[in-house]
C-alpha positions as CSV (number, residue, x, y, z in Angstrom):
1,X,229.6,209.7,228.4
2,X,232.4,209.6,225.6
3,X,231.0,210.5,222.1
4,X,233.9,208.7,220.4
5,X,233.0,205.8,218.1
6,X,234.7,202.4,219.3
7,X,234.6,198.9,217.7
8,X,235.8,196.5,220.4
9,X,236.7,196.6,223.9
10,X,239.2,194.7,226.0
11,X,238.4,194.9,229.5
12,X,238.0,198.6,230.5
13,X,240.3,199.7,227.2
14,X,238.6,200.7,224.0
15,X,239.9,199.6,220.7
16,X,239.2,202.0,217.9
17,X,240.2,201.2,214.3
18,X,239.1,203.2,211.3
19,X,239.3,202.2,207.7
20,X,239.2,205.5,205.9
21,X,237.9,205.8,202.4
22,X,236.8,202.1,202.5
23,X,234.8,202.4,199.1
24,X,233.5,198.9,198.3
25,X,235.6,197.2,201.0
26,X,234.4,198.1,204.3
27,X,235.8,195.6,207.1
28,X,234.2,194.1,210.0
29,X,235.9,195.2,213.3
30,X,236.4,198.6,212.0
31,X,234.8,201.9,211.6
32,X,234.5,202.2,207.8
33,X,234.7,205.7,206.8
34,X,233.1,206.8,203.5
35,X,230.9,209.3,201.7
36,X,228.7,206.3,200.3
37,X,226.2,204.7,202.9
38,X,225.7,201.1,202.9
39,X,222.6,201.5,200.9
40,X,224.9,203.4,198.3
41,X,227.5,200.5,198.4
42,X,224.8,198.0,197.7
43,X,223.7,199.9,194.5
44,X,227.3,200.6,193.4
45,X,228.6,197.1,194.0
46,X,225.6,194.4,193.3
47,X,227.7,191.5,193.2
48,X,229.3,192.3,196.7
49,X,227.2,191.3,199.9
50,X,227.2,194.1,203.0
51,X,226.4,192.8,206.2
52,X,223.9,194.9,208.2
53,X,226.5,194.9,211.2
54,X,228.9,196.7,209.2
55,X,229.7,200.3,210.5
56,X,229.8,203.0,207.9
57,X,230.6,206.7,208.7
58,X,230.6,209.8,206.7
59,X,233.3,211.6,208.6
60,X,235.2,214.6,207.6
61,X,238.8,212.8,206.8
62,X,240.6,216.3,207.6
63,X,238.9,216.8,210.7
64,X,238.0,213.3,212.5
65,X,235.8,213.2,215.4
66,X,238.2,211.4,217.5
67,X,240.3,213.3,220.3
68,X,244.2,213.2,220.3
69,X,245.8,210.0,220.6
70,X,242.6,207.9,220.8
71,X,242.8,205.6,217.8
72,X,244.7,202.3,217.8
73,X,244.7,201.7,214.0
74,X,244.0,203.3,210.9
75,X,243.8,202.0,207.5
76,X,243.7,204.0,204.2
77,X,243.9,201.7,201.0
78,X,243.9,203.2,197.6
79,X,243.0,206.8,199.3
80,X,246.0,208.9,199.2
81,X,246.4,209.3,195.5
82,X,243.0,210.9,195.5
83,X,244.2,213.8,197.6
84,X,245.2,217.2,196.2
85,X,248.7,218.6,197.2
86,X,246.9,220.8,199.8
87,X,244.9,217.9,201.0
88,X,247.6,215.5,201.4
89,X,249.2,216.9,204.5
90,X,245.9,217.9,206.1
91,X,245.0,214.5,206.0
92,X,248.4,212.7,207.2
93,X,248.6,215.4,210.2
94,X,245.3,214.2,211.0
95,X,246.1,210.5,211.1
96,X,249.1,211.6,213.4
97,X,246.9,213.3,215.7
98,X,244.4,210.8,216.3
99,X,246.7,207.9,216.7
100,X,248.2,206.7,219.9
101,X,251.8,206.0,220.4
102,X,252.4,202.9,219.1
103,X,249.2,203.1,217.0
104,X,249.5,201.5,213.3
105,X,249.0,203.4,210.1
106,X,248.4,200.9,207.1
107,X,247.9,202.5,203.7
108,X,248.4,201.6,200.0
109,X,248.9,203.7,197.1
110,X,250.0,203.1,193.4
111,X,253.7,202.6,192.9
112,X,254.3,205.8,190.5
113,X,257.7,204.7,189.9
114,X,257.0,201.4,188.9
115,X,254.1,202.3,186.5
116,X,256.2,205.1,184.8
117,X,259.0,202.4,184.1
118,X,256.5,200.1,182.6
119,X,254.9,202.9,180.7
120,X,258.0,204.1,178.9
121,X,258.6,200.3,177.8
122,X,255.1,199.8,176.5
123,X,253.7,200.4,172.9
124,X,253.1,203.9,171.6
125,X,249.8,202.6,170.1
126,X,246.6,204.8,170.9
127,X,243.5,203.2,170.0
128,X,240.4,205.4,170.9
129,X,238.7,207.8,173.4
130,X,237.9,207.3,176.7
131,X,234.3,206.1,177.4
132,X,232.3,205.7,180.7
133,X,229.2,203.8,178.8
134,X,228.1,201.2,181.1
135,X,228.6,198.3,178.6
136,X,232.1,199.7,177.7
137,X,233.0,199.3,181.3
138,X,231.9,196.0,181.6
139,X,233.8,195.0,178.6
140,X,237.1,196.7,180.0
141,X,237.0,199.3,177.0
142,X,239.8,201.2,178.3
143,X,240.6,203.6,175.4
144,X,239.8,200.7,172.9
145,X,242.1,198.2,174.2
146,X,239.6,196.1,175.9
147,X,242.2,194.8,178.7
148,X,243.8,195.4,181.9
149,X,247.1,194.6,180.6
150,X,250.0,197.5,180.5
151,X,251.0,196.7,177.1
152,X,249.8,199.8,175.6
153,X,250.9,203.4,176.7
154,X,247.3,204.4,176.2
155,X,245.4,201.7,177.6
156,X,244.4,200.9,181.3
157,X,247.9,202.1,182.4
158,X,246.5,205.6,182.2
159,X,244.0,205.1,184.6
160,X,246.6,204.0,187.1
161,X,248.1,207.3,186.6
162,X,245.2,209.7,186.4
163,X,242.2,207.4,188.2
164,X,239.4,205.8,186.3
165,X,237.4,209.0,186.1
166,X,234.1,206.7,185.9
167,X,232.6,208.7,188.7
168,X,233.0,211.4,191.5
169,X,236.1,210.9,193.5
170,X,237.7,208.7,190.6
171,X,240.7,210.9,190.0
172,X,244.2,210.4,190.8
173,X,245.6,213.9,192.0
174,X,248.9,212.8,193.9
175,X,251.7,210.1,193.5
176,X,254.1,208.3,195.6
177,X,257.3,206.1,195.4
178,X,259.1,203.9,198.0
179,X,261.6,206.8,198.8
180,X,258.9,209.5,199.3
181,X,256.9,207.1,201.6
182,X,260.1,206.4,203.5
183,X,261.1,210.0,204.0
184,X,257.5,211.1,204.6
185,X,257.0,208.6,207.4
186,X,259.8,209.8,209.2
187,X,259.1,213.3,208.8
188,X,255.6,212.5,210.5
189,X,257.2,210.6,213.4
190,X,256.4,207.4,212.1
191,X,258.8,203.9,212.1
192,X,257.9,201.8,209.1
193,X,257.2,198.3,209.8
194,X,256.9,196.8,206.4
195,X,256.9,198.4,202.9
196,X,256.1,196.0,200.4
197,X,254.9,195.7,196.8
198,X,251.8,194.1,195.4
199,X,249.2,193.9,192.6
200,X,245.7,195.6,193.0
201,X,243.3,192.9,192.9
202,X,246.0,190.5,192.2
203,X,246.2,191.4,188.4
204,X,246.1,195.1,188.1
205,X,248.2,198.3,189.1
206,X,251.5,197.8,190.6
207,X,251.0,199.0,194.2
208,X,253.0,200.0,197.4
209,X,251.7,198.7,201.0
210,X,253.0,200.7,204.0
211,X,252.6,199.5,207.8
212,X,253.9,202.2,210.1
213,X,253.9,202.7,213.6
214,X,253.7,206.1,215.4
215,X,256.6,206.8,217.7
């Protein structure tokens, strides 16, 4: 009997879809992988409803418990920028290992080139030190600017570079541009289907979303 987790089955074909580093965004129809359990997510995100039917696994993302070429789709939204330089290739080679030929790898990362361009044009107007006080977080303190906009070099834009640093794992350790993604996917043996720009939560960090197919 197979010990591989599957989410759907069509006829005799198992369909396996992974959502790696899901955080507070677990998806139905996917095996969601995160350090937090569903109980942890409910405590961390009290205003979000998490159905009991959601599948949450605490897998080692550098050694996934799936055989070679057995996964149909793998998502990783806002994950790669949290990996160190050494962890980045370990994870990406693992993605390549578990995906079937023709399998889809979809991921999103901050658009480092765009953020750098915005930072250079922003006001050099430091307001205050970082605060992780619960009330300050609710008020969008961001170094005393109290906003998510990018008008000040020393406001929320710094969290786009380095992560919010409001908790464990909330640090950015890597960066990406459109050119890097294009060359990286080709190097790993993926064909890019789409590569587009968008804003995180529709109003914040400039992001890049890549959908690539394993060749």
